[in-house]
DOVEXZA-837857 format. One line per 4 residues: their letters; for each residue x, y, z of N, C-alpha, C. Coordinates in Angstrom, 1 decimal. Example, Ala and Ser with C-alpha at 12.3 -4.5 7.8 and 13.67 -1.06 7.14 Angstrom:
2
AS = 13.2/-5.7/7.8/12.3/-4.5/7.8/13.2/-3.3/7.8; 12.8/-2.2/7.1/13.7/-1.1/7.1/12.9/0.0/7.9
END
This chain:
310
MNAL = 57.2/49.8/-62.8/56.1/48.8/-62.8/56.2/47.9/-61.6; 57.5/47.4/-61.4/57.6/46.5/-60.3/57.4/47.2/-58.9; 57.7/48.4/-58.8/57.5/49.2/-57.6/56.1/49.4/-57.3; 55.3/49.5/-58.3/53.8/49.8/-58.1/53.0/48.5/-57.9
GPKM = 53.6/47.3/-58.2/52.9/46.0/-58.2/52.3/45.7/-56.8; 53.1/45.7/-55.7/52.6/45.4/-54.4/51.5/46.4/-54.0; 51.6/47.7/-54.3/50.6/48.6/-53.9/49.3/48.4/-54.6; 49.4/47.9/-55.9/48.1/47.6/-56.6/47.4/46.3/-56.1
RTPR = 48.2/45.4/-55.5/47.6/44.1/-55.0/47.0/44.2/-53.6; 47.4/45.2/-52.8/46.9/45.4/-51.5/45.4/45.5/-51.4; 44.7/46.3/-52.2/43.3/46.4/-52.1/42.6/45.1/-52.4; 43.2/44.2/-53.2/42.6/42.9/-53.5/42.7/42.0/-52.3
LFPS = 43.8/42.0/-51.6/44.0/41.2/-50.4/43.1/41.5/-49.2; 42.8/42.8/-49.1/42.1/43.3/-47.9/40.8/42.6/-47.7; 39.9/42.5/-48.7/38.6/41.9/-48.5/38.8/40.4/-48.0; 39.8/39.7/-48.5/40.0/38.3/-48.2/40.4/38.2/-46.7
IVAI = 41.2/39.1/-46.2/41.6/39.1/-44.8/40.4/39.4/-43.9; 39.6/40.3/-44.3/38.4/40.7/-43.5/37.5/39.5/-43.4; 37.3/38.8/-44.6/36.4/37.7/-44.6/36.9/36.6/-43.7; 38.2/36.3/-43.7/38.8/35.3/-42.8/38.5/35.7/-41.3
LLLL = 38.8/37.0/-41.0/38.6/37.4/-39.6/37.1/37.3/-39.2; 36.2/37.6/-40.1/34.8/37.5/-39.8/34.4/36.1/-39.6; 35.0/35.2/-40.4/34.7/33.8/-40.2/35.2/33.3/-38.9; 36.4/33.7/-38.5/37.0/33.3/-37.2/36.1/33.8/-36.0
LAVV = 35.7/35.1/-36.2/34.8/35.6/-35.1/33.5/34.9/-35.0; 33.0/34.4/-36.2/31.7/33.7/-36.2/31.9/32.3/-35.5; 33.0/31.7/-35.8/33.3/30.4/-35.1/33.4/30.5/-33.6; 34.2/31.5/-33.2/34.4/31.8/-31.8/33.1/32.2/-31.1
GAFL = 32.3/33.0/-31.8/31.1/33.4/-31.2/30.1/32.2/-31.1; 30.1/31.3/-32.1/29.2/30.2/-32.0/29.7/29.3/-30.8; 31.0/29.1/-30.7/31.5/28.3/-29.6/31.1/28.9/-28.2; 31.3/30.2/-28.1/31.0/30.8/-26.8/29.5/30.8/-26.6
LGRT = 28.7/30.9/-27.6/27.2/30.8/-27.4/26.8/29.4/-27.0; 27.5/28.4/-27.6/27.2/27.1/-27.3/27.6/26.8/-25.8; 28.8/27.3/-25.4/29.2/27.2/-24.0/28.2/27.8/-23.1; 27.7/29.0/-23.4/26.8/29.7/-22.6/25.5/29.0/-22.5
RANR = 25.0/28.5/-23.6/23.8/27.7/-23.6/23.9/26.4/-22.7; 25.1/25.8/-22.9/25.3/24.6/-22.1/25.4/24.9/-20.6; 26.0/26.0/-20.3/26.1/26.4/-18.9/24.8/26.7/-18.3; 23.9/27.3/-19.1/22.6/27.7/-18.6/21.6/26.5/-18.7
GLQT = 22.0/25.4/-19.3/21.1/24.3/-19.4/20.2/24.4/-20.6; 20.5/25.3/-21.6/19.6/25.5/-22.7/19.9/24.4/-23.8; 18.9/24.1/-24.6/19.1/23.1/-25.6/18.0/23.4/-26.7; 18.0/22.7/-27.7/17.0/22.9/-28.8/15.7/22.4/-28.3
TFEA = 14.6/22.9/-28.9/13.3/22.5/-28.5/13.1/20.9/-28.7; 13.6/20.4/-29.7/13.5/19.0/-30.0/14.2/18.2/-28.9; 15.4/18.6/-28.5/16.1/17.9/-27.4/15.3/18.0/-26.1; 14.8/19.2/-25.8/14.1/19.4/-24.6/12.8/18.6/-24.6
MLKK = 12.1/18.5/-25.7/10.9/17.8/-25.8/11.2/16.3/-25.5; 12.2/15.7/-26.1/12.6/14.3/-25.9/12.8/14.0/-24.4; 13.6/14.9/-23.8/13.9/14.7/-22.4/12.7/14.7/-21.5; 11.9/15.7/-21.7/10.7/15.9/-20.9/9.7/14.7/-21.2
SRLV = 9.6/14.3/-22.4/8.7/13.2/-22.8/9.2/11.9/-22.1; 10.5/11.7/-22.1/11.0/10.5/-21.5/10.7/10.5/-20.0; 10.9/11.7/-19.4/10.6/11.8/-17.9/9.1/11.5/-17.6; 8.2/12.0/-18.4/6.8/11.7/-18.2/6.5/10.2/-18.4
SDMQ = 7.1/9.6/-19.4/7.0/8.1/-19.6/7.5/7.3/-18.4; 8.6/7.8/-17.8/9.2/7.1/-16.7/8.2/7.3/-15.5; 7.6/8.5/-15.4/6.7/8.7/-14.3/5.5/7.8/-14.4; 5.0/7.6/-15.6/3.9/6.7/-15.8/4.2/5.3/-15.4
VKLL = 5.4/4.8/-15.7/5.8/3.5/-15.3/5.9/3.4/-13.8; 6.5/4.4/-13.2/6.7/4.3/-11.7/5.3/4.5/-11.0; 4.4/5.2/-11.5/3.1/5.3/-10.9/2.4/3.9/-10.9; 2.5/3.2/-12.0/1.9/1.9/-12.1/2.6/0.9/-11.1
ASAE = 3.9/1.1/-11.1/4.7/0.2/-10.2/4.4/0.4/-8.7; 4.2/1.7/-8.3/3.8/2.0/-7.0/2.4/1.5/-6.7; 1.5/1.6/-7.6/0.1/1.2/-7.4/0.1/-0.4/-7.2; 0.8/-1.1/-8.1/0.8/-2.5/-8.0/1.5/-3.0/-6.7
AEKS = 2.5/-2.4/-6.3/3.2/-2.8/-5.0/2.3/-2.5/-3.8; 1.5/-1.4/-3.9/0.6/-1.1/-2.8/-0.5/-2.2/-2.7; -1.0/-2.6/-3.8/-2.1/-3.7/-3.8/-1.5/-5.0/-3.3; -0.2/-5.3/-3.7/0.4/-6.5/-3.2/0.6/-6.5/-1.7
SVMA = 0.9/-5.3/-1.2/1.1/-5.1/0.3/-0.2/-5.4/1.0; -1.3/-4.9/0.4/-2.6/-5.1/1.0/-3.0/-6.6/1.0; -2.7/-7.3/-0.1/-3.1/-8.7/-0.3/-2.1/-9.7/0.3; -0.9/-9.2/0.7/0.1/-10.2/1.3/-0.4/-11.0/2.5
DTDE = 0.0/-12.2/2.6/-0.4/-13.1/3.7/0.5/-13.2/4.8; 1.6/-12.4/4.8/2.6/-12.4/5.9/3.0/-11.0/6.2; 3.4/-10.7/7.4/3.9/-9.4/7.8/5.1/-9.0/6.9; 6.0/-10.0/6.8/7.2/-9.7/6.0/7.0/-9.3/4.6
ASEA = 6.1/-10.1/3.9/5.8/-9.8/2.5/5.0/-8.4/2.4; 4.1/-8.1/3.4/3.4/-6.9/3.3/4.4/-5.7/3.5; 5.3/-5.8/4.4/6.3/-4.7/4.6/7.2/-4.6/3.4; 7.6/-5.7/2.8/8.5/-5.6/1.6/7.8/-4.9/0.5
FAAE = 6.5/-5.3/0.2/5.8/-4.6/-0.9/5.5/-3.1/-0.6; 5.3/-2.8/0.7/5.1/-1.4/1.1/6.4/-0.6/0.8; 7.5/-1.2/1.2/8.8/-0.5/0.9/9.0/-0.3/-0.6; 8.6/-1.3/-1.4/8.7/-1.2/-2.9/7.8/-0.1/-3.4
ARGA = 6.6/0.0/-2.8/5.7/1.1/-3.3/6.2/2.5/-2.9; 6.8/2.6/-1.7/7.3/3.9/-1.3/8.6/4.2/-2.2; 9.3/3.3/-2.5/10.5/3.5/-3.4/10.1/4.0/-4.8; 9.1/3.4/-5.4/8.6/3.8/-6.7/8.1/5.2/-6.6
SAAL = 7.4/5.6/-5.5/6.8/6.9/-5.4/7.9/7.9/-5.2; 9.0/7.6/-4.5/10.1/8.5/-4.3/10.8/8.8/-5.6; 11.0/7.7/-6.4/11.6/7.8/-7.7/10.8/8.7/-8.7; 9.5/8.6/-8.6/8.6/9.4/-9.4/8.7/10.9/-9.0
ETDQ = 8.8/11.1/-7.7/9.0/12.5/-7.3/10.3/13.1/-7.8; 11.4/12.4/-7.8/12.6/12.8/-8.4/12.4/13.3/-9.8; 11.8/12.4/-10.6/11.5/12.8/-12.0/10.6/14.0/-12.1; 9.6/14.1/-11.2/8.7/15.3/-11.2/9.5/16.6/-11.0
RELG = 10.4/16.6/-10.1/11.2/17.8/-9.8/12.1/18.2/-11.0; 12.7/17.2/-11.7/13.5/17.4/-12.8/12.7/17.9/-14.0; 11.5/17.4/-14.2/10.6/17.8/-15.2/10.2/19.3/-15.0; 9.9/19.6/-13.7/9.5/21.0/-13.4/10.6/22.0/-13.7
RLIA = 11.9/21.5/-13.5/13.0/22.4/-13.8/13.1/22.6/-15.3; 12.9/21.6/-16.1/13.0/21.8/-17.5/11.9/22.6/-18.1; 10.7/22.4/-17.5/9.6/23.2/-18.0/9.8/24.7/-17.6; 10.3/25.0/-16.5/10.6/26.3/-16.0/11.6/27.0/-17.0
IDER = 12.6/26.3/-17.4/13.6/26.8/-18.3/13.0/27.2/-19.7; 12.1/26.3/-20.2/11.5/26.5/-21.5/10.4/27.6/-21.4; 9.9/27.9/-20.2/8.8/28.9/-20.0/7.6/28.5/-20.9; 7.0/27.4/-20.6/5.8/26.9/-21.4/4.6/26.8/-20.4
PAEL = 3.8/27.8/-20.4/2.6/27.9/-19.5/1.7/26.7/-19.5; 1.5/26.2/-20.8/0.5/25.0/-20.9/1.1/23.8/-20.2; 2.4/23.6/-20.4/3.0/22.4/-19.7/3.0/22.6/-18.2; 3.3/23.8/-17.8/3.3/24.0/-16.3/2.0/23.8/-15.7
ARLN = 0.9/24.2/-16.4/-0.5/24.0/-15.9/-0.8/22.5/-15.8; -0.4/21.7/-16.8/-0.6/20.3/-16.8/0.2/19.6/-15.7; 1.4/20.1/-15.5/2.2/19.5/-14.4/1.6/19.8/-13.0; 1.1/21.0/-12.9/0.5/21.4/-11.6/-0.8/20.6/-11.3
EFGS = -1.5/20.3/-12.4/-2.7/19.4/-12.3/-2.3/18.0/-11.8; -1.3/17.5/-12.4/-0.8/16.2/-11.9/-0.3/16.3/-10.5; 0.4/17.4/-10.1/0.9/17.6/-8.8/-0.3/17.5/-7.7; -1.4/18.1/-8.0/-2.5/18.1/-7.1/-3.1/16.7/-6.9
CWKR = -3.2/16.0/-8.1/-3.7/14.6/-8.0/-2.7/13.7/-7.3; -1.4/13.9/-7.5/-0.3/13.1/-6.9/-0.3/13.3/-5.4; -0.6/14.5/-4.9/-0.7/14.8/-3.5/-1.8/13.9/-2.8; -3.0/13.9/-3.5/-4.1/13.0/-3.0/-3.7/11.6/-3.0
YQEL = -3.0/11.2/-4.0/-2.5/9.8/-4.2/-1.6/9.4/-3.0; -0.7/10.3/-2.7/0.3/10.0/-1.6/-0.4/9.9/-0.2; -1.4/10.8/0.0/-2.1/10.8/1.3/-2.8/9.4/1.4; -3.5/9.0/0.4/-4.1/7.7/0.5/-3.1/6.5/0.6
DREI = -2.0/6.7/-0.1/-1.0/5.6/0.0/-0.4/5.5/1.4; -0.2/6.6/2.0/0.3/6.5/3.4/-0.7/5.8/4.3; -2.0/6.2/4.2/-3.0/5.5/5.0/-3.1/4.0/4.7; -3.1/3.7/3.4/-3.3/2.3/3.1/-2.1/1.4/3.5
LGLA = -0.9/1.9/3.2/0.3/1.1/3.6/0.5/1.0/5.1; 0.1/2.1/5.8/0.2/2.0/7.2/-0.7/1.0/7.8; -1.9/0.9/7.2/-2.9/-0.1/7.7/-2.5/-1.5/7.3; -2.0/-1.6/6.0/-1.7/-3.0/5.4/-0.6/-3.7/6.3
VENT = 0.4/-3.0/6.7/1.5/-3.7/7.4/1.1/-4.0/8.8; 0.0/-3.5/9.3/-0.4/-3.9/10.7/-1.0/-5.3/10.6; -1.7/-5.6/9.6/-2.3/-7.0/9.4/-3.1/-7.4/10.5; -3.9/-6.6/11.1/-4.7/-7.0/12.3/-5.7/-8.1/12.1
NLKA = -6.4/-8.0/10.9/-7.4/-9.0/10.6/-6.7/-10.4/10.3; -5.6/-10.3/9.7/-4.8/-11.6/9.4/-4.3/-12.2/10.7; -3.8/-11.3/11.6/-3.3/-11.9/12.9/-4.5/-12.5/13.7; -5.6/-11.8/13.6/-6.8/-12.3/14.4/-7.2/-13.7/13.8
LRLS = -7.1/-13.8/12.5/-7.5/-15.1/11.8/-6.6/-16.2/12.2; -5.3/-15.9/12.3/-4.3/-16.9/12.7/-4.6/-17.3/14.2; -4.9/-16.4/15.0/-5.2/-16.8/16.4/-6.4/-17.7/16.5; -7.4/-17.4/15.6/-8.6/-18.2/15.6/-8.3/-19.6/15.1
FVPA = -7.5/-19.7/14.1/-7.2/-21.0/13.5/-6.3/-21.9/14.3; -5.4/-21.3/15.1/-4.5/-22.1/15.9/-4.7/-22.2/17.4; -4.3/-21.1/18.1/-4.5/-21.2/19.6/-5.9/-21.4/20.1; -6.9/-20.7/19.4/-8.3/-20.8/19.8/-8.8/-22.3/19.5
SEAL = -8.4/-22.8/18.4/-8.9/-24.2/18.0/-8.2/-25.2/19.0; -7.0/-25.0/19.3/-6.3/-25.9/20.2/-6.9/-25.9/21.6; -7.3/-24.7/22.1/-8.0/-24.6/23.4/-9.3/-25.4/23.4; -10.0/-25.2/22.3/-11.3/-25.9/22.2/-11.1/-27.5/22.1
DRLQ = -10.0/-27.9/21.4/-9.7/-29.3/21.4/-9.5/-29.9/22.8; -8.8/-29.1/23.6/-8.5/-29.5/25.0/-9.8/-29.5/25.8; -10.7/-28.5/25.5/-12.0/-28.5/26.2/-12.8/-29.8/25.8; -12.9/-30.1/24.6/-13.6/-31.3/24.1/-13.0/-32.6/24.7
AALD = -11.7/-32.7/24.8/-11.1/-33.9/25.3/-11.4/-34.0/26.8; -11.4/-32.9/27.5/-11.7/-32.9/29.0/-13.2/-33.3/29.2; -14.1/-32.8/28.4/-15.5/-33.1/28.5/-15.8/-34.6/28.1; -15.1/-35.1/27.1/-15.2/-36.5/26.7/-14.8/-37.4/27.8
KLVD = -13.7/-37.0/28.4/-13.2/-37.8/29.6/-14.2/-37.9/30.7; -14.8/-36.7/31.0/-15.8/-36.6/32.0/-17.1/-37.5/31.7; -17.5/-37.4/30.5/-18.7/-38.1/30.0/-18.4/-39.6/30.1; -17.3/-40.0/29.6/-16.9/-41.5/29.6/-16.8/-42.0/31.0
GSAA = -16.2/-41.2/31.9/-16.0/-41.6/33.3/-17.3/-41.7/34.1; -18.3/-41.0/33.6/-19.6/-41.0/34.4/-20.7/-41.9/33.7; -20.3/-42.7/32.8/-21.3/-43.5/32.0/-22.0/-44.4/32.9; -21.4/-45.0/33.9/-22.1/-45.9/34.8/-22.8/-45.3/36.0
SGEA = -22.7/-44.0/36.1/-23.3/-43.3/37.3/-24.8/-42.9/37.0; -25.5/-42.6/38.0/-26.9/-42.1/37.9/-27.0/-40.8/37.2; -25.9/-40.0/37.2/-25.9/-38.7/36.7/-25.4/-38.6/35.2; -25.3/-39.8/34.6/-24.7/-39.9/33.2/-25.5/-39.0/32.2
AAIT = -26.8/-39.1/32.3/-27.6/-38.3/31.3/-27.4/-36.8/31.5; -27.5/-36.4/32.8/-27.3/-34.9/33.1/-26.0/-34.4/32.7; -24.9/-35.3/33.0/-23.6/-34.9/32.6/-23.4/-34.8/31.1; -23.9/-35.7/30.4/-23.8/-35.7/28.9/-24.5/-34.5/28.3
KAAC = -25.7/-34.2/28.9/-26.5/-33.0/28.4/-25.7/-31.7/28.7; -25.2/-31.5/29.9/-24.5/-30.3/30.2/-23.2/-30.2/29.4; -22.5/-31.3/29.2/-21.3/-31.2/28.4/-21.5/-30.8/27.0; -22.6/-31.4/26.4/-22.9/-31.0/25.0/-23.3/-29.6/24.9
RALT = -24.1/-29.1/25.9/-24.5/-27.7/25.9/-23.3/-26.8/26.0; -22.3/-27.1/26.8/-21.2/-26.2/27.0/-20.3/-26.2/25.7; -20.0/-27.4/25.2/-19.2/-27.6/24.0/-19.8/-26.9/22.8; -21.1/-27.1/22.6/-21.8/-26.6/21.4/-21.7/-25.0/21.4
AALK = -21.9/-24.4/22.6/-21.9/-23.0/22.7/-20.5/-22.5/22.5; -19.5/-23.2/23.0/-18.1/-22.7/22.7/-17.7/-22.8/21.3; -18.2/-23.9/20.6/-17.9/-24.0/19.2/-18.6/-22.9/18.3; -19.8/-22.5/18.8/-20.5/-21.4/18.1/-19.7/-20.1/18.2
IHAL = -19.2/-19.9/19.4/-18.4/-18.7/19.6/-17.2/-18.7/18.6; -16.6/-19.8/18.5/-15.4/-19.9/17.6/-15.8/-19.7/16.2; -17.0/-20.2/15.8/-17.4/-20.0/14.4/-17.7/-18.5/14.1; -18.2/-17.8/15.2/-18.5/-16.3/15.0/-17.3/-15.5/14.9
ESRH = -16.1/-16.0/15.3/-14.9/-15.2/15.2/-14.6/-14.8/13.7; -14.8/-15.8/12.8/-14.5/-15.5/11.4/-15.4/-14.4/10.9; -16.7/-14.4/11.3/-17.6/-13.4/10.8/-17.2/-12.0/11.4; -16.7/-12.0/12.6/-16.3/-10.8/13.2/-15.1/-10.2/12.5
IAAA = -14.1/-11.1/12.2/-12.9/-10.7/11.5/-13.2/-10.1/10.1; -14.2/-10.6/9.4/-14.5/-10.2/8.1/-15.4/-9.0/8.1; -16.1/-8.7/9.2/-17.0/-7.6/9.3/-16.3/-6.2/9.0; -17.0/-5.4/8.2/-16.4/-4.1/7.9/-17.0/-2.9/8.8
QDEE = -18.1/-3.1/9.4/-18.8/-2.1/10.2/-18.8/-2.4/11.6; -18.7/-1.4/12.5/-18.7/-1.6/13.9/-20.1/-2.1/14.4; -21.1/-1.7/13.7/-22.5/-2.2/14.1/-22.6/-3.7/14.0; -22.0/-4.2/12.9/-22.1/-5.6/12.7/-21.2/-6.4/13.7
MDKI = -20.1/-5.8/14.1/-19.2/-6.4/15.1/-19.9/-6.4/16.4; -20.6/-5.3/16.7/-21.4/-5.2/18.0/-22.4/-6.3/18.1; -23.1/-6.6/17.0/-24.1/-7.6/17.0/-23.5/-9.0/17.3; -22.4/-9.2/16.6/-21.7/-10.5/16.8/-21.2/-10.7/18.2
EGEM = -20.7/-9.7/18.8/-20.2/-9.7/20.1/-21.3/-10.0/21.1; -22.5/-9.4/20.8/-23.7/-9.7/21.6/-24.0/-11.2/21.6; -24.0/-11.8/20.4/-24.2/-13.2/20.3/-23.2/-14.0/21.1; -22.0/-13.6/21.0/-20.9/-14.3/21.7/-21.1/-14.3/23.2
KTLD = -21.6/-13.1/23.7/-21.8/-13.0/25.1/-22.9/-13.9/25.6; -23.9/-14.0/24.8/-25.0/-15.0/25.2/-24.5/-16.4/25.2; -23.7/-16.8/24.2/-23.2/-18.1/24.2/-22.2/-18.4/25.3; -21.4/-17.4/25.6/-20.4/-17.5/26.7/-21.2/-17.8/28.0
AQVG = -22.3/-17.2/28.2/-23.1/-17.5/29.4/-23.6/-18.9/29.4; -23.9/-19.5/28.2/-24.4/-20.8/28.1/-23.2/-21.8/28.5; -22.0/-21.5/28.1/-20.8/-22.3/28.4/-20.6/-22.3/29.9; -20.7/-21.1/30.5/-20.6/-21.0/32.0/-21.6/-21.9/32.7
DGLR = -22.9/-21.8/32.3/-23.9/-22.5/32.9/-23.7/-24.0/32.8; -23.2/-24.5/31.6/-23.0/-25.9/31.4/-21.9/-26.4/32.2; -20.8/-25.6/32.4/-19.6/-26.1/33.2/-20.0/-26.1/34.7; -20.9/-25.2/35.1/-21.3/-25.2/36.5/-22.2/-26.4/36.8
ALSS = -23.1/-26.7/35.8/-23.9/-27.9/36.0/-23.1/-29.1/36.0; -22.1/-29.2/35.2/-21.2/-30.4/35.2/-20.5/-30.5/36.5; -20.0/-29.4/37.1/-19.3/-29.5/38.4/-20.2/-30.0/39.5; -21.5/-29.6/39.4/-22.4/-30.0/40.4/-22.8/-31.5/40.3
AAGE = -23.0/-31.9/39.0/-23.4/-33.3/38.7/-22.3/-34.3/38.9; -21.1/-34.0/38.5/-20.0/-34.9/38.5/-19.4/-35.1/39.9; -19.5/-34.1/40.7/-19.0/-34.2/42.1/-17.5/-34.4/42.1; -17.0/-35.0/43.2/-15.6/-35.2/43.4/-14.9/-36.1/42.4
PGKA = -15.6/-37.2/41.9/-14.9/-38.1/40.9/-14.6/-37.4/39.6; -15.4/-36.4/39.3/-15.1/-35.7/38.0/-14.4/-34.4/38.2; -13.9/-34.1/39.4/-13.3/-32.8/39.6/-12.1/-32.5/38.7; -11.2/-33.5/38.5/-10.0/-33.3/37.7/-10.4/-32.9/36.3
AIDE = -11.4/-33.6/35.7/-11.8/-33.4/34.3/-12.5/-32.0/34.2; -13.3/-31.7/35.2/-13.9/-30.3/35.3/-12.9/-29.2/35.3; -11.9/-29.4/36.2/-10.8/-28.4/36.3/-10.1/-28.2/34.9; -9.9/-29.3/34.3/-9.2/-29.2/33.0/-10.1/-28.5/31.9
AQAS = -11.4/-28.8/31.9/-12.3/-28.2/31.0/-12.4/-26.7/31.3; -12.5/-26.3/32.5/-12.6/-24.9/32.9/-11.3/-24.1/32.5; -10.1/-24.8/32.7/-8.9/-24.2/32.3/-8.7/-24.0/30.8; -9.2/-25.0/30.1/-9.1/-24.9/28.6/-10.0/-23.8/28.1
YADF = -11.2/-23.7/28.7/-12.1/-22.6/28.2/-11.6/-21.3/28.6; -11.0/-21.2/29.7/-10.3/-19.9/30.1/-9.3/-19.5/29.1; -8.5/-20.5/28.6/-7.5/-20.2/27.6/-8.2/-19.7/26.3; -9.3/-20.3/26.0/-10.0/-19.9/24.8/-10.5/-18.5/24.9
QKVN = -11.1/-18.2/26.1/-11.6/-16.8/26.3/-10.5/-15.8/26.2; -9.3/-16.1/26.7/-8.2/-15.2/26.6/-7.8/-14.9/25.1; -7.8/-16.0/24.3/-7.5/-15.8/22.9/-8.6/-15.1/22.2; -9.8/-15.4/22.5/-11.0/-14.8/21.9/-11.0/-13.3/22.1
TEIL = -10.6/-12.8/23.3/-10.5/-11.4/23.6/-9.5/-10.7/22.8; -8.3/-11.3/22.6/-7.3/-10.8/21.7/-7.8/-10.7/20.2; -8.5/-11.8/19.8/-9.0/-11.8/18.4/-10.0/-10.6/18.2; -10.9/-10.4/19.1/-11.8/-9.3/19.0/-11.1/-7.9/19.0
KLSR = -10.1/-7.8/19.8/-9.4/-6.6/19.8/-8.7/-6.3/18.5; -8.0/-7.3/17.9/-7.3/-7.1/16.6/-8.4/-6.9/15.5; -9.4/-7.6/15.6/-10.5/-7.5/14.6/-11.1/-6.1/14.5; -11.3/-5.6/15.7/-11.9/-4.2/15.8/-11.0/-3.2/15.1
QNSN = -9.7/-3.4/15.1/-8.8/-2.4/14.4/-9.0/-2.5/12.9; -9.3/-3.7/12.4/-9.8/-3.9/11.0/-8.8/-3.3/10.0; -7.6/-3.4/10.2/-6.6/-2.8/9.3/-6.6/-3.4/7.8; -6.7/-4.7/7.7/-6.8/-5.3/6.4/-8.1/-5.0/5.7
VRSF = -9.2/-5.0/6.3/-10.4/-4.7/5.7/-10.5/-3.3/5.2; -10.0/-2.4/6.1/-10.0/-0.9/5.8/-9.1/-0.6/4.6; -7.9/-1.2/4.7/-6.9/-0.9/3.6/-7.4/-1.4/2.3; -8.0/-2.6/2.3/-8.5/-3.2/1.1/-9.7/-2.4/0.5
AISL = -10.5/-1.9/1.4/-11.7/-1.0/0.9/-11.2/0.3/0.3; -10.2/0.9/0.9/-9.6/2.2/0.4/-8.9/1.9/-0.9; -8.2/0.8/-1.0/-7.4/0.5/-2.2/-8.3/0.3/-3.4; -9.4/-0.4/-3.2/-10.3/-0.7/-4.3/-11.2/0.5/-4.6
GQKR = -11.4/1.3/-3.6/-12.3/2.5/-3.8/-11.6/3.8/-4.2; -11.3/4.6/-3.2/-10.7/5.9/-3.5/-9.4/5.8/-4.2; -8.5/4.9/-3.8/-7.2/4.8/-4.4/-7.2/4.5/-5.9; -8.1/3.6/-6.2/-8.2/3.2/-7.7/-8.6/4.4/-8.5
KVTA = -9.5/5.2/-8.0/-10.0/6.3/-8.8/-8.9/7.4/-8.9; -8.2/7.6/-7.8/-7.1/8.7/-7.9/-6.0/8.2/-8.7; -5.7/6.9/-8.7/-4.6/6.4/-9.6/-5.0/6.6/-11.1; -6.2/6.3/-11.4/-6.6/6.6/-12.8/-6.6/8.0/-13.2
ECQD = -7.0/8.9/-12.2/-6.9/10.3/-12.5/-5.5/10.8/-12.7; -4.5/10.3/-11.9/-3.1/10.7/-12.1/-2.6/10.2/-13.4; -3.0/9.1/-13.9/-2.6/8.6/-15.2/-3.1/9.5/-16.3; -4.4/9.9/-16.1/-4.9/10.8/-17.1/-4.2/12.2/-17.1
RLTA = -3.8/12.6/-16.0/-3.0/13.9/-15.9/-1.7/13.8/-16.6; -1.0/12.7/-16.4/0.3/12.4/-17.0/0.1/12.3/-18.6; -1.0/11.7/-19.0/-1.2/11.6/-20.4/-1.4/13.0/-21.0; -2.2/13.8/-20.3/-2.4/15.2/-20.8/-1.1/16.0/-20.9
LQDS = -0.3/15.8/-19.9/1.0/16.5/-19.9/1.9/16.0/-21.0; 1.9/14.7/-21.3/2.7/14.1/-22.4/2.2/14.7/-23.7; 0.9/14.8/-23.9/0.3/15.4/-25.1/0.8/16.8/-25.3; 0.8/17.6/-24.2/1.2/19.0/-24.3/2.6/19.1/-24.7
IRSE = 3.5/18.3/-24.1/4.9/18.3/-24.4/5.2/17.9/-25.9; 4.5/16.9/-26.4/4.7/16.4/-27.7/4.1/17.3/-28.8; 3.3/18.3/-28.4/2.8/19.3/-29.3/3.7/20.4/-29.6; 4.9/20.5/-28.9/5.8/21.6/-29.1/6.3/21.7/-30.6
KFEA = 6.6/22.9/-31.1/7.2/23.1/-32.4/8.7/22.9/-32.2; 9.3/22.3/-33.2/10.8/22.1/-33.2/11.5/23.4/-33.7; 11.8/24.2/-32.7/12.5/25.5/-33.0/13.5/25.7/-31.9; 14.6/26.5/-32.1/15.6/26.7/-31.1/15.0/27.5/-30.0
TR = 15.5/27.2/-28.8/15.1/27.9/-27.6/15.8/29.3/-27.6; 15.2/30.2/-26.8/15.8/31.5/-26.8/17.1/31.5/-26.1
END
């Protein structure tokens, strides 16, 4: 009986040993499968959905950040501020593109055609956004209208102040002469015409169309001729006693003309006006379209079923 005992127990132990071996094989297999999935970047549908959804949310935030920084660059009142906001806009756009590439990689792994189609739709819109962004920011940092306005406010105004002071000196010095009336009339004519030219500079800087600027420059040319006529009449009427004041007046107006020429040149480039128009027009519409595309992509991602990936 004792000799047969071990032989009788062997068949009972065999199934237990097999079960243990199968369990070990299952554990090892699960571990190896997990390693394989990790190495290939595979994950559960729920995990993938969360990561992709987070990326789209980040892209939406960065799109708005880029758009706001672009508008701030257009509206900035200094070159430094405009360039700083432009750099901020470009930085937000670059960060969005990084998220876009990572999202494309995850969608390719999951092999989801609907999501890929939505991502491609956003990509087309984003391309148009970037083209407009480059144009707007390039114009914004030039600040030609703002620079023209500063020239009109300071050096042009200062030159006219010197012109007025010289004419006042001439008029006061000739008060007792027989030419007093003629000198006063010519001085008023010259100064009034010069001040009208200065007033037209602001209209020229704000003008959006070349035709409008052409018209303003035509008015300036007529007024410039009136200033020239007035100064020549003063030179003839004042004679030698008023020569120093006349020379000062002519030099002051020559300074004004030089500044005015630079103002018109900058104003013609119209970078601030053009960037502002594009920003409020085409760019605003494209930004809204890109937002809609990201919303559609987000909806597509969140509609996934929670099942293991292949």
